[in-house]
C-alpha angles and dihedrals in degrees: 000000000000117000107245090206090055093046091053089064095058114123121248090213119108123238112286113274098016131092141229113220111217114189094269090050091046090053089058092045091050090050090055093046090049090055091050095048095044095051096041093050092047085063092050099256122152125220122240136168141197141186120285089232122086135161108270090231090069091067095039089056098056116356090059137252091269091062093053099038099043111016110037140081098237124169142160113251127214090271089059091250120142107236132185132200099233114263092188138008105226097085089048095052090045089054091049094049091046090052092058103025094125093054101040123099104230137248090058115197111191136164134184139181104215129168112240133198130215125171100220140119109290114238140149108313094005128080135162092254127029142152120245140188110231118192122182138169119199130195097003095133138024121260114274095008111142091203086066085090085094088076092056089048091055094046095047091045089056091048088051091051091052091052090050089049088056084065100260125133122222088256089061097062143022134212113231117202137188140151127240087205088060095047093046090051091048095051102036104032105027099032091030097224119163121241095268095047093044091051092049092048092048088057090052092048089051088058096045095112091052096050129077109251093247092051091049092049091049093050092049092047092052092058102036102034113173110323128177089238094055148317133251090256089056091054094046090052091050092049091052091065115126098194138031090247091054090047091054091047092054093041104049092171091065114097113233091224095047108139094241090057092044092051093053094047092047093051094047091048092047092050091048089056087058091052094258103131102148090094124126132186111236115182091191094060107110110151104224103248119098095221099075112111106174141358115019126185143178135197107230124198113222096197110115089223091060104018100166148094109286102186143332150155144178149187122324108173099163102052096093090056087075087076096050132264117253114226111264095019121116125237110272112229121207140193126177150139142212129220120191127218096222093058091041091056093046090048095049092045089052090056095037094238102118093068090053091053096046100037094087096042111113135177092229143010094226138014122213106211110200125212124185086034093174089068109092092204090064090054092048092050091047092051092049092047092047093050091049090053094044089054085059090054094257115143108229131192120190118206106212094170124121092236120129114273092247091054091050091052090047090051091053090049092049089054089050093243102160101206135041138188119201106209128190142132094293093056091049093049093049091042088223131108132193121226111205126197106216099207097052098022086230113158131200128186123223132183123217090260089058099050092111089059091063090077093057090046092054094046093049095045 
């Protein structure tokens, strides 16, 4: 048996890097989830879910060895299988789509709100466990089709709508865009780096904003050296470009009609037609995962208090090939993004919009405050009244406590419950109850035959 003395010494603190969600926290979390679901479903996306456990090999194959070896909760189960608590959702949804690819009606538009786990140092905007919106569209364009940029336009438009729903204006954030096709061409074909060197350099480029300029230049120099096709200083100049035109000017070996350039220009033009003009080309944007194959993008907050990338995604056309490719079936293209709840909350708190969204959230529409609580008939009457109201879709909370009536009313007000009923023997004998609106102190009398009308009264008030 457990030692009670030992148990009494257990800490009330949660595990480092995770959160407890008390009701007030859950109200904020629900507000964020509601934004995600509302926007995703406006675009015709369907919700799915999956287990938090996946074979570790799934992440080694495409997320990268670094993710599995350094940033995951990976363990061996009792069947001697190596298992990982999912650090991201994209490999999982790719597995699910691959499992049913013959039976699905493409294009598939799916979204999910999974909890994810990363073993890393907790910091602002990044914890060891978080919840994340994942949005993906599969099979919406044919492989290699430049006109497939319409898919990226839809996805980025949705990401923009979510950021606006957080309460930001277009002047508060920018959408940064790049192409992994463009970067791969630049490193492998123009700067003639082999696969290993190009991969290492792409990781350094991905960290450019986090490195001092001299450290970044030194890291680039170590990989490139002095090559006939270009020097490290040439590459740094190219990567400093703020526009596509400037990029082409600095990189004269790049063809103006190269598909990576065309993709970026098509997406930016398409977004502009939708009134989304806060878009900027960023040749250093990589998105850390190895599976991206085309356009990548990030939403970047411009507020000095939270000057950082807040979420992003891109195209990953080859991920489903991990699970085999049935003869006669076409390659399944994919574009998606992820948006985390921790960053969303930080962002909305920075702009003061989260409080506005959650202020009116309440646990109930009405509280029945009982007096004479030792009388069983009062309880019976309260239960019957509550069930009648609940059948009319009214959320009802009954206060059974022995507190004073004034304290019960104060408790309902503190919980932002807008209406109360004080119920005791007198109300039962008269067969009438009074519904009181706490904000205005307005009162309205109802008989037992009118209980169903209380719902309409609450909804109209």
